[in-house]
VEXKETI-228889 format. One record per atom (N, C-alpha, C): residue number from 0; residue in one letter; chain; x, y, z. Coordinates in steps of 0.1 Angstrom, whole numbers, plus 5000, padded with zeros to 4 digits. Example, Ala and Ser with C-alpha at 12.3 -4.5 7.8 and 13.67 -1.06 7.14 Angstrom:
BEGIN
<k:0	r:A	c:A	c1:5132	c2:4943	c3:5078>
<k:0	r:A	c:A	c1:5123	c2:4955	c3:5078>
<k:0	r:A	c:A	c1:5132	c2:4967	c3:5078>
<k:1	r:S	c:A	c1:5128	c2:4978	c3:5071>
<k:1	r:S	c:A	c1:5137	c2:4989	c3:5071>
<k:1	r:S	c:A	c1:5129	c2:5000	c3:5079>
***
This chain:
BEGIN
<k:0	r:E	c:A	c1:6938	c2:7729	c3:1279>
<k:0	r:E	c:A	c1:6929	c2:7726	c3:1289>
<k:0	r:E	c:A	c1:6925	c2:7735	c3:1300>
<k:1	r:A	c:A	c1:6935	c2:7738	c3:1305>
<k:1	r:A	c:A	c1:6933	c2:7746	c3:1316>
<k:1	r:A	c:A	c1:6929	c2:7759	c3:1313>
<k:2	r:A	c:A	c1:6932	c2:7768	c3:1300>
<k:2	r:A	c:A	c1:6925	c2:7777	c3:1292>
<k:2	r:A	c:A	c1:6909	c2:7777	c3:1295>
<k:3	r:F	c:A	c1:6906	c2:7766	c3:1287>
<k:3	r:F	c:A	c1:6894	c2:7761	c3:1286>
<k:3	r:F	c:A	c1:6885	c2:7761	c3:1298>
<k:4	r:D	c:A	c1:6890	c2:7756	c3:1309>
<k:4	r:D	c:A	c1:6885	c2:7755	c3:1323>
<k:4	r:D	c:A	c1:6883	c2:7767	c3:1327>
<k:5	r:R	c:A	c1:6892	c2:7776	c3:1327>
<k:5	r:R	c:A	c1:6892	c2:7788	c3:1333>
<k:5	r:R	c:A	c1:6878	c2:7798	c3:1324>
<k:6	r:I	c:A	c1:6880	c2:7797	c3:1311>
<k:6	r:I	c:A	c1:6870	c2:7806	c3:1305>
<k:6	r:I	c:A	c1:6854	c2:7800	c3:1309>
<k:7	r:F	c:A	c1:6854	c2:7786	c3:1303>
<k:7	r:F	c:A	c1:6840	c2:7781	c3:1302>
<k:7	r:F	c:A	c1:6835	c2:7773	c3:1313>
<k:8	r:V	c:A	c1:6841	c2:7770	c3:1324>
<k:8	r:V	c:A	c1:6840	c2:7760	c3:1334>
<k:8	r:V	c:A	c1:6839	c2:7769	c3:1345>
<k:9	r:K	c:A	c1:6848	c2:7777	c3:1348>
<k:9	r:K	c:A	c1:6848	c2:7788	c3:1358>
<k:9	r:K	c:A	c1:6842	c2:7801	c3:1355>
<k:10	r:K	c:A	c1:6838	c2:7805	c3:1342>
<k:10	r:K	c:A	c1:6832	c2:7815	c3:1336>
<k:10	r:K	c:A	c1:6842	c2:7827	c3:1338>
<k:11	r:G	c:A	c1:6857	c2:7825	c3:1335>
<k:11	r:G	c:A	c1:6863	c2:7835	c3:1336>
<k:11	r:G	c:A	c1:6867	c2:7842	c3:1322>
<k:12	r:R	c:A	c1:6877	c2:7851	c3:1322>
<k:12	r:R	c:A	c1:6880	c2:7858	c3:1310>
<k:12	r:R	c:A	c1:6893	c2:7852	c3:1301>
<k:13	r:P	c:A	c1:6894	c2:7852	c3:1288>
<k:13	r:P	c:A	c1:6907	c2:7849	c3:1281>
<k:13	r:P	c:A	c1:6916	c2:7855	c3:1287>
<k:14	r:E	c:A	c1:6930	c2:7852	c3:1282>
<k:14	r:E	c:A	c1:6941	c2:7858	c3:1284>
<k:14	r:E	c:A	c1:6943	c2:7871	c3:1274>
<k:15	r:T	c:A	c1:6940	c2:7868	c3:1262>
<k:15	r:T	c:A	c1:6937	c2:7881	c3:1253>
<k:15	r:T	c:A	c1:6927	c2:7879	c3:1246>
<k:16	r:V	c:A	c1:6921	c2:7893	c3:1244>
<k:16	r:V	c:A	c1:6908	c2:7897	c3:1237>
<k:16	r:V	c:A	c1:6913	c2:7906	c3:1228>
<k:17	r:E	c:A	c1:6904	c2:7905	c3:1217>
<k:17	r:E	c:A	c1:6906	c2:7913	c3:1206>
<k:17	r:E	c:A	c1:6901	c2:7927	c3:1210>
<k:18	r:E	c:A	c1:6907	c2:7940	c3:1205>
<k:18	r:E	c:A	c1:6902	c2:7950	c3:1210>
<k:18	r:E	c:A	c1:6894	c2:7960	c3:1198>
<k:19	r:H	c:A	c1:6885	c2:7965	c3:1201>
<k:19	r:H	c:A	c1:6876	c2:7974	c3:1191>
<k:19	r:H	c:A	c1:6877	c2:7987	c3:1195>
<k:20	r:H	c:A	c1:6882	c2:7998	c3:1186>
<k:20	r:H	c:A	c1:6883	c2:8010	c3:1189>
<k:20	r:H	c:A	c1:6871	c2:8020	c3:1186>
<k:21	r:L	c:A	c1:6867	c2:8028	c3:1194>
<k:21	r:L	c:A	c1:6854	c2:8035	c3:1189>
<k:21	r:L	c:A	c1:6857	c2:8051	c3:1194>
<k:22	r:A	c:A	c1:6851	c2:8061	c3:1187>
<k:22	r:A	c:A	c1:6854	c2:8076	c3:1191>
<k:22	r:A	c:A	c1:6846	c2:8076	c3:1206>
<k:23	r:A	c:A	c1:6850	c2:8087	c3:1211>
<k:23	r:A	c:A	c1:6843	c2:8092	c3:1225>
<k:23	r:A	c:A	c1:6830	c2:8098	c3:1218>
<k:24	r:S	c:A	c1:6819	c2:8098	c3:1224>
<k:24	r:S	c:A	c1:6807	c2:8104	c3:1223>
<k:24	r:S	c:A	c1:6798	c2:8106	c3:1233>
<k:25	r:E	c:A	c1:6793	c2:8118	c3:1235>
<k:25	r:E	c:A	c1:6784	c2:8121	c3:1245>
<k:25	r:E	c:A	c1:6771	c2:8114	c3:1246>
<k:26	r:E	c:A	c1:6766	c2:8111	c3:1235>
<k:26	r:E	c:A	c1:6755	c2:8103	c3:1236>
<k:26	r:E	c:A	c1:6757	c2:8087	c3:1239>
<k:27	r:G	c:A	c1:6766	c2:8083	c3:1237>
<k:27	r:G	c:A	c1:6772	c2:8069	c3:1239>
<k:27	r:G	c:A	c1:6768	c2:8061	c3:1225>
<k:28	r:H	c:A	c1:6771	c2:8049	c3:1225>
<k:28	r:H	c:A	c1:6772	c2:8041	c3:1213>
<k:28	r:H	c:A	c1:6759	c2:8029	c3:1217>
<k:29	r:W	c:A	c1:6753	c2:8027	c3:1206>
<k:29	r:W	c:A	c1:6740	c2:8019	c3:1206>
<k:29	r:W	c:A	c1:6747	c2:8003	c3:1207>
<k:30	r:L	c:A	c1:6743	c2:7999	c3:1217>
<k:30	r:L	c:A	c1:6749	c2:7984	c3:1219>
<k:30	r:L	c:A	c1:6745	c2:7974	c3:1210>
<k:31	r:V	c:A	c1:6733	c2:7975	c3:1202>
<k:31	r:V	c:A	c1:6729	c2:7967	c3:1193>
<k:31	r:V	c:A	c1:6738	c2:7966	c3:1179>
<k:32	r:G	c:A	c1:6740	c2:7981	c3:1176>
<k:32	r:G	c:A	c1:6748	c2:7980	c3:1165>
<k:32	r:G	c:A	c1:6761	c2:7981	c3:1165>
<k:33	r:L	c:A	c1:6767	c2:7980	c3:1181>
<k:33	r:L	c:A	c1:6780	c2:7975	c3:1182>
<k:33	r:L	c:A	c1:6783	c2:7963	c3:1179>
<k:34	r:I	c:A	c1:6774	c2:7954	c3:1189>
<k:34	r:I	c:A	c1:6776	c2:7940	c3:1185>
<k:34	r:I	c:A	c1:6775	c2:7935	c3:1170>
<k:35	r:A	c:A	c1:6764	c2:7942	c3:1163>
<k:35	r:A	c:A	c1:6763	c2:7934	c3:1150>
<k:35	r:A	c:A	c1:6775	c2:7938	c3:1141>
<k:36	r:G	c:A	c1:6782	c2:7954	c3:1144>
<k:36	r:G	c:A	c1:6790	c2:7960	c3:1134>
<k:36	r:G	c:A	c1:6804	c2:7956	c3:1140>
<k:37	r:S	c:A	c1:6806	c2:7949	c3:1151>
<k:37	r:S	c:A	c1:6821	c2:7942	c3:1154>
<k:37	r:S	c:A	c1:6820	c2:7928	c3:1150>
<k:38	r:G	c:A	c1:6809	c2:7923	c3:1146>
<k:38	r:G	c:A	c1:6809	c2:7909	c3:1139>
<k:38	r:G	c:A	c1:6807	c2:7897	c3:1153>
<k:39	r:L	c:A	c1:6802	c2:7902	c3:1164>
<k:39	r:L	c:A	c1:6798	c2:7895	c3:1173>
<k:39	r:L	c:A	c1:6785	c2:7887	c3:1170>
<k:40	r:A	c:A	c1:6777	c2:7895	c3:1160>
<k:40	r:A	c:A	c1:6765	c2:7888	c3:1157>
<k:40	r:A	c:A	c1:6762	c2:7891	c3:1144>
<k:41	r:P	c:A	c1:6758	c2:7880	c3:1137>
<k:41	r:P	c:A	c1:6757	c2:7883	c3:1122>
<k:41	r:P	c:A	c1:6748	c2:7895	c3:1117>
<k:42	r:S	c:A	c1:6739	c2:7900	c3:1126>
<k:42	r:S	c:A	c1:6730	c2:7908	c3:1122>
<k:42	r:S	c:A	c1:6724	c2:7917	c3:1134>
<k:43	r:R	c:A	c1:6715	c2:7929	c3:1134>
<k:43	r:R	c:A	c1:6713	c2:7937	c3:1144>
<k:43	r:R	c:A	c1:6700	c2:7929	c3:1148>
<k:44	r:K	c:A	c1:6693	c2:7920	c3:1142>
<k:44	r:K	c:A	c1:6681	c2:7914	c3:1146>
<k:44	r:K	c:A	c1:6686	c2:7902	c3:1157>
<k:45	r:E	c:A	c1:6698	c2:7895	c3:1153>
<k:45	r:E	c:A	c1:6703	c2:7886	c3:1161>
<k:45	r:E	c:A	c1:6709	c2:7894	c3:1174>
<k:46	r:A	c:A	c1:6716	c2:7904	c3:1174>
<k:46	r:A	c:A	c1:6723	c2:7912	c3:1184>
<k:46	r:A	c:A	c1:6712	c2:7914	c3:1195>
<k:47	r:R	c:A	c1:6697	c2:7919	c3:1188>
<k:47	r:R	c:A	c1:6686	c2:7920	c3:1199>
<k:47	r:R	c:A	c1:6682	c2:7907	c3:1205>
<k:48	r:R	c:A	c1:6682	c2:7897	c3:1198>
<k:48	r:R	c:A	c1:6678	c2:7885	c3:1205>
<k:48	r:R	c:A	c1:6685	c2:7880	c3:1214>
<k:49	r:L	c:A	c1:6698	c2:7882	c3:1213>
<k:49	r:L	c:A	c1:6708	c2:7878	c3:1221>
<k:49	r:L	c:A	c1:6707	c2:7885	c3:1236>
<k:50	r:L	c:A	c1:6705	c2:7901	c3:1234>
<k:50	r:L	c:A	c1:6701	c2:7910	c3:1246>
<k:50	r:L	c:A	c1:6689	c2:7905	c3:1255>
<k:51	r:Q	c:A	c1:6678	c2:7903	c3:1243>
<k:51	r:Q	c:A	c1:6666	c2:7901	c3:1253>
<k:51	r:Q	c:A	c1:6669	c2:7886	c3:1260>
<k:52	r:Q	c:A	c1:6675	c2:7877	c3:1255>
<k:52	r:Q	c:A	c1:6676	c2:7864	c3:1263>
<k:52	r:Q	c:A	c1:6685	c2:7863	c3:1271>
<k:53	r:G	c:A	c1:6694	c2:7875	c3:1274>
<k:53	r:G	c:A	c1:6704	c2:7878	c3:1287>
<k:53	r:G	c:A	c1:6716	c2:7870	c3:1283>
<k:54	r:G	c:A	c1:6721	c2:7870	c3:1269>
<k:54	r:G	c:A	c1:6731	c2:7865	c3:1266>
<k:54	r:G	c:A	c1:6744	c2:7876	c3:1264>
<k:55	r:V	c:A	c1:6744	c2:7889	c3:1268>
<k:55	r:V	c:A	c1:6752	c2:7895	c3:1265>
<k:55	r:V	c:A	c1:6756	c2:7905	c3:1279>
<k:56	r:T	c:A	c1:6769	c2:7906	c3:1284>
<k:56	r:T	c:A	c1:6772	c2:7913	c3:1295>
<k:56	r:T	c:A	c1:6785	c2:7923	c3:1291>
<k:57	r:I	c:A	c1:6785	c2:7931	c3:1300>
<k:57	r:I	c:A	c1:6796	c2:7943	c3:1300>
<k:57	r:I	c:A	c1:6802	c2:7942	c3:1314>
<k:58	r:D	c:A	c1:6814	c2:7941	c3:1313>
<k:58	r:D	c:A	c1:6823	c2:7940	c3:1327>
<k:58	r:D	c:A	c1:6815	c2:7930	c3:1337>
<k:59	r:D	c:A	c1:6811	c2:7920	c3:1333>
<k:59	r:D	c:A	c1:6805	c2:7910	c3:1340>
<k:59	r:D	c:A	c1:6789	c2:7915	c3:1345>
<k:60	r:E	c:A	c1:6783	c2:7925	c3:1338>
<k:60	r:E	c:A	c1:6769	c2:7929	c3:1342>
<k:60	r:E	c:A	c1:6761	c2:7925	c3:1331>
<k:61	r:K	c:A	c1:6751	c2:7919	c3:1332>
<k:61	r:K	c:A	c1:6743	c2:7913	c3:1322>
<k:61	r:K	c:A	c1:6735	c2:7926	c3:1318>
<k:62	r:I	c:A	c1:6732	c2:7928	c3:1303>
<k:62	r:I	c:A	c1:6723	c2:7940	c3:1299>
<k:62	r:I	c:A	c1:6714	c2:7931	c3:1290>
<k:63	r:T	c:A	c1:6701	c2:7934	c3:1290>
<k:63	r:T	c:A	c1:6689	c2:7932	c3:1286>
<k:63	r:T	c:A	c1:6681	c2:7941	c3:1277>
<k:64	r:D	c:A	c1:6686	c2:7953	c3:1275>
<k:64	r:D	c:A	c1:6678	c2:7963	c3:1272>
<k:64	r:D	c:A	c1:6684	c2:7968	c3:1254>
<k:65	r:E	c:A	c1:6673	c2:7965	c3:1249>
<k:65	r:E	c:A	c1:6678	c2:7964	c3:1235>
<k:65	r:E	c:A	c1:6682	c2:7979	c3:1231>
<k:66	r:K	c:A	c1:6679	c2:7990	c3:1237>
<k:66	r:K	c:A	c1:6680	c2:8004	c3:1235>
<k:66	r:K	c:A	c1:6692	c2:8009	c3:1243>
<k:67	r:Y	c:A	c1:6699	c2:8000	c3:1249>
<k:67	r:Y	c:A	c1:6708	c2:8004	c3:1261>
<k:67	r:Y	c:A	c1:6723	c2:8010	c3:1248>
<k:68	r:R	c:A	c1:6726	c2:8021	c3:1256>
<k:68	r:R	c:A	c1:6736	c2:8027	c3:1252>
<k:68	r:R	c:A	c1:6751	c2:8027	c3:1258>
<k:69	r:L	c:A	c1:6759	c2:8024	c3:1252>
<k:69	r:L	c:A	c1:6773	c2:8023	c3:1260>
<k:69	r:L	c:A	c1:6779	c2:8037	c3:1262>
<k:70	r:P	c:A	c1:6781	c2:8039	c3:1274>
<k:70	r:P	c:A	c1:6788	c2:8055	c3:1277>
<k:70	r:P	c:A	c1:6801	c2:8053	c3:1270>
<k:71	r:A	c:A	c1:6804	c2:8066	c3:1265>
<k:71	r:A	c:A	c1:6814	c2:8067	c3:1256>
<k:71	r:A	c:A	c1:6824	c2:8077	c3:1260>
<k:72	r:P	c:A	c1:6829	c2:8081	c3:1273>
<k:72	r:P	c:A	c1:6839	c2:8092	c3:1277>
<k:72	r:P	c:A	c1:6854	c2:8086	c3:1274>
<k:73	r:P	c:A	c1:6861	c2:8097	c3:1268>
<k:73	r:P	c:A	c1:6875	c2:8091	c3:1264>
<k:73	r:P	c:A	c1:6882	c2:8083	c3:1277>
<k:74	r:G	c:A	c1:6891	c2:8074	c3:1271>
<k:74	r:G	c:A	c1:6898	c2:8067	c3:1279>
<k:74	r:G	c:A	c1:6890	c2:8055	c3:1284>
<k:75	r:S	c:A	c1:6875	c2:8052	c3:1283>
<k:75	r:S	c:A	c1:6870	c2:8041	c3:1289>
<k:75	r:S	c:A	c1:6874	c2:8027	c3:1281>
<k:76	r:R	c:A	c1:6875	c2:8018	c3:1289>
<k:76	r:R	c:A	c1:6874	c2:8003	c3:1285>
<k:76	r:R	c:A	c1:6863	c2:7997	c3:1293>
<k:77	r:Y	c:A	c1:6858	c2:7985	c3:1282>
<k:77	r:Y	c:A	c1:6849	c2:7975	c3:1284>
<k:77	r:Y	c:A	c1:6851	c2:7963	c3:1279>
<k:78	r:L	c:A	c1:6848	c2:7952	c3:1288>
<k:78	r:L	c:A	c1:6848	c2:7939	c3:1283>
<k:78	r:L	c:A	c1:6835	c2:7933	c3:1279>
<k:79	r:L	c:A	c1:6835	c2:7934	c3:1266>
<k:79	r:L	c:A	c1:6820	c2:7929	c3:1260>
<k:79	r:L	c:A	c1:6820	c2:7912	c3:1259>
<k:80	r:R	c:A	c1:6811	c2:7904	c3:1264>
<k:80	r:R	c:A	c1:6808	c2:7893	c3:1262>
<k:80	r:R	c:A	c1:6793	c2:7890	c3:1255>
<k:81	r:V	c:A	c1:6794	c2:7884	c3:1244>
<k:81	r:V	c:A	c1:6782	c2:7879	c3:1238>
<k:81	r:V	c:A	c1:6782	c2:7864	c3:1236>
<k:82	r:G	c:A	c1:6773	c2:7858	c3:1243>
<k:82	r:G	c:A	c1:6772	c2:7841	c3:1245>
<k:82	r:G	c:A	c1:6782	c2:7837	c3:1254>
<k:83	r:R	c:A	c1:6785	c2:7825	c3:1251>
<k:83	r:R	c:A	c1:6795	c2:7820	c3:1260>
<k:83	r:R	c:A	c1:6810	c2:7821	c3:1253>
<k:84	r:R	c:A	c1:6814	c2:7823	c3:1243>
<k:84	r:R	c:A	c1:6827	c2:7823	c3:1238>
<k:84	r:R	c:A	c1:6830	c2:7835	c3:1229>
<k:85	r:R	c:A	c1:6824	c2:7846	c3:1229>
<k:85	r:R	c:A	c1:6825	c2:7856	c3:1220>
<k:85	r:R	c:A	c1:6830	c2:7869	c3:1231>
<k:86	r:F	c:A	c1:6842	c2:7873	c3:1230>
<k:86	r:F	c:A	c1:6847	c2:7885	c3:1238>
<k:86	r:F	c:A	c1:6852	c2:7895	c3:1231>
<k:87	r:L	c:A	c1:6852	c2:7906	c3:1233>
<k:87	r:L	c:A	c1:6857	c2:7917	c3:1227>
<k:87	r:L	c:A	c1:6859	c2:7928	c3:1237>
<k:88	r:T	c:A	c1:6873	c2:7938	c3:1236>
<k:88	r:T	c:A	c1:6875	c2:7946	c3:1248>
<k:88	r:T	c:A	c1:6870	c2:7959	c3:1236>
<k:89	r:I	c:A	c1:6862	c2:7967	c3:1244>
<k:89	r:I	c:A	c1:6857	c2:7979	c3:1237>
<k:89	r:I	c:A	c1:6866	c2:7991	c3:1243>
<k:90	r:V	c:A	c1:6873	c2:8000	c3:1235>
<k:90	r:V	c:A	c1:6883	c2:8010	c3:1238>
<k:90	r:V	c:A	c1:6877	c2:8024	c3:1233>
<k:91	r:I	c:A	c1:6874	c2:8032	c3:1241>
<k:91	r:I	c:A	c1:6868	c2:8043	c3:1239>
<k:91	r:I	c:A	c1:6882	c2:8056	c3:1234>
<k:92	r:D	c:A	c1:6883	c2:8061	c3:1224>
<k:92	r:D	c:A	c1:6897	c2:8068	c3:1219>
<k:92	r:D	c:A	c1:6890	c2:8083	c3:1221>
***
């Protein structure tokens, strides 16, 4: 119950979050493709809809641009939140 309150009532972060590793890239990674490819949304169309409706945050910053590219310098880590209950840590190798 305490973990549920921390995550959903107080809008905190879960203690353990699955990691998704990506290769470093100068041009970054397209967020729509990343969301769909990691399984946080069933399709790119659904990922776009989530972005347009304000349901996606990266490190607690709301992202609404469907053309957004996640910066990918080596060693970077981001907490991606899709909707209220889906979290993923993005690790750039």
